[in-house]
N, C-alpha and C positions, 0 to 999 in steps of 0.2 A: 504494500500500500504506500501511497505517497504521503508526504508530511501533512497534507490538508485533510486526510482521512484519519480520524482518531477514534471515532465511536461508531461501532457497528451494532445495529439492533437485530437480534435474531428472532424472527417471527415464529416462535414456537413456545409452547408451555411445557414441552417435553424436556426434562432435565437431562436425560441420557443423550439426546441429540445435541444439546448445548455443550455438554462435556466433550463430545466428539469434535464439534466445530472448534471449540477453544483449543483442543489439543493440537489441531493442525494449524490454525491461524494465529495462535498466540505469539506475541512479540512485544518487546519493550515499547511503551507508549500507546499500545493498542487496547482500547476499552471495549468491553462487550456488555450489552444490555439484552434483556429478553422480556417476555410478556409480563412477568410479575413486577418488573420495574416500571411499567406503564400505569397510567391512572384509569384505564378502561380495559375491558376484555373484548377484543374484537374476534368474531368467529365467522370469517367470510365463507360463504357456501362454495365448496370445491366442486364446481360444475364442469371442470375441464375433462376432456376425453383422454388427455395424456398427463404424465407427471409434470412435464414442462409447463403446460397450461395452468395446472393447479398451483405450481410454485409461483408463477407470475401473478395469479389472482391474490395470493396471500401477501406477496411482497408489495404489490401496488396498493392494496388496501391499507396496509400499515404505513407505507411511505406517504400516502395521501393524508392520513390522519396526523402523522407526526409533523408534516409540513404546515398544517393548518392550526393545530391545537396545542401541542406540547413541545415547542421548540426549546424549552428550557432543559430538555434532556440532552441537548447537544448532539443529536444523532445526525450523522452525515449520510449513512447508507442503511438500507434494510436488506437482510439476507433471509430468504425463505427457501425451504426445500420441500419437495414432495418425493416420496420414495416408497418402494414396495417390492413385493416378490412376484416374479413371473414364472409360472410352472408350465413346462412344455406339455405335459400330459393333460393339463387342464385348459389347453388353448390359450395360455398366457395369463389365466386367472391366478390369484385374485387381482393382480395389477393395481390400478388406482384405487381399488376397494380394499387393499390389504389391511388397513387399520380397522375397518369395520366389516370385515369378511363375515363373521358370525352373525352380526346384526342384520345383514341382508335377509336372513331367513325369518326374522321376527318383525321387521319394520321398526325396530327400536332405533331411536336417534342417537347419533354420536358413535364414537369408537367402541370396539368390543375389548374385553379383557384379553390379554395375550393368550391365556390358557384356552379360552373359547375359540379364538382364531386358530391356534395350533391344533386343537381337537377336531375342528371341522376339516382342516387340511388333511389330517391323518385319515379321517373317515373317507374322504373323497379319493385318497390314494391307496386305500386298502386293496391289496392284491396286485398293485403295480410293481413289477420287478425292478431291481436296482438299476438296471441299464436304461430304464425309461423314466427315472426320477430326476432328470436334469432340470435345473432351475437357475434363476439368476436374480440377484438384487439389483435394482436400478434406482439411481438417484438423479434428480434434476434440481439444479440450484438457479434461483433468480436473484440478481443483485440490483436493487433499484435505488437511485439517488433520492435523498430527501431534499427537495428544492423549494424553499419558501417563495411564494408568489408565482409559481409555475403550475400549469395545469396537469391533471392526471395523465392526459395524453402525452404531454412532453416527458413526464417521468417514465411512462411506459416505453416511449421510443428510446430512452436512454438506458433501459434495463439491459443487463448483460446476462447471458445464459451459459451454464456449464453443466456437464453431465458425467456420470461415472457408472460403470457396470462391474459386477463381481459374479463370475460364473461359478456354479457349483452343483451339488446334488442334495437331495433330501433324504434324511433317515426315515426308518419306519417306526421309530419311537424317539422321544426326546432324549437328548444327551443331558449332561449335568446342567442343572438350572444356573442361569446367569445371563448377562446381557439383557436384551429386551426383544419384543416382537417375536420373529421366527428364528432367532439366534439358536435355540436349542435343537432345531431340526436341520439347519443349513450347514453343510460342509463345503467350504470353498475349494476350488480346483487347486491341486498341489498339496492339500492337507488331508489328514485322516481323522480330524476331529471337528466338531461343530464350533461355530463362533462362541457359543456359551462356555466352551472349555478353553478355547484358544486365548480368551481374555482380551481386555481393552488394548493392551500394547500392540498385539498382532492385528486386531481388528482395525485400529486406527492407522495402520499402514496399508492394508489390502482391501478394505471394504469399499463398496460402491460409493458411500459418502466420502470416505477418505480420498478416493480417486477424483471425485468431482471437486472436492475442496482443494486438492493439490493443483488441479487445472486452474481453479480460481486464483490461488496464491501465486502460481507461476505467471499467469497472465497479468496480474496486478503488479507484481514486483519487477518482472522483466520488462514490462512495458511502461514502467513509471507511473502506473495508475490507469484507471479506465479512461479511454480516449473518447473525445466527442461529447463530453458531458459539460454543459454550461449551465450557469445559474448560481444562486447563492444558497448553500446548504444552511439548514437551521443552526 
């Protein structure tokens, strides 16, 4: 990041995601805020057909709010992610519905507990042989500038997109508990244990989110900061 960018707002209430993002992007003078630091709780409806579309919806919603209402937070940029699991034997499901996979069966609003999502996935894959249990985690990041006095359209046009993928396979029963989401079931390519056993240090090097964040970090630092962004940050 360049010297003008000091405060990044992470548009999530998920503490695990915040830890992963900080682990990759942390540097001297770099400040991170997240949803509990704000004065409101915004829950934009994730209506996108892709991870990238949903990440942009969340980033722009928060950037628009921060630009108009709470500039005292000193936020220069909003970072949002949308990520999930794509299972080949299920035609790419759960995909963008990964966090609320189990709730789709009940009509319940909001995300489902990890145990329920994992349970549904195992039921759907019952009897599927190991060679057909290929899957991948996919992450899309949207980085939106917080520009006071500028329109949402201008901030959307200045948004930068990054993505990362981690290929692997799914177990037929959970590994040791740990991590979050589908971590107890997902074994990344090149490893013989699931993310829940490999631990945060390994995951923060090889995961889909780590790869997307590394692309963001490299693009920012090697390029001297995002190009083509004009306006006055809050």
